[in-house]
N, C-alpha and C positions, 0 to 999 in steps of 0.2 A: 540648150533648145535645139540643136545639130540633132543632135537624138531624136527629138522630136518629129524634125524637118524628114529621118528618113524611116517612121515609122510611119508617120503620112503617107504620102505613099503607094506607100506597101497594105496601106486599108483600101482602097478606092480612088476611084475618078476624084471619087469627091473630096478627098481631103486632098489631091493633088493641088485643086481651086480654090479651101482651102488656106493653106499654103501660101501660097503666091499671094495673094488677097494680103497674105502677114509680111511677108517679105517685102512688099510695094511700099506697107505703112507704116513702115522700121525701118525697108533699106538697106539696110545693114546687113542684116536674111535673106535681102536677096544676092546675095554674094551665095549667100551655100547654097541654096538656087538651086542654083546657075552647074553651080561646082556640083547638085544630082544629075542636072537635067545628060551632060558632058558625058558619063560611064554612060546611059539609060541609053 
């Protein structure tokens, strides 16, 4: 799932929103999104 998250933000802004929604739904993925936003 982490690979998909990294690919989403690279696609475009729309992908980022989709990733955030999925992260909120799962909760565990939210950590992956936060980790990605940190280095950015």
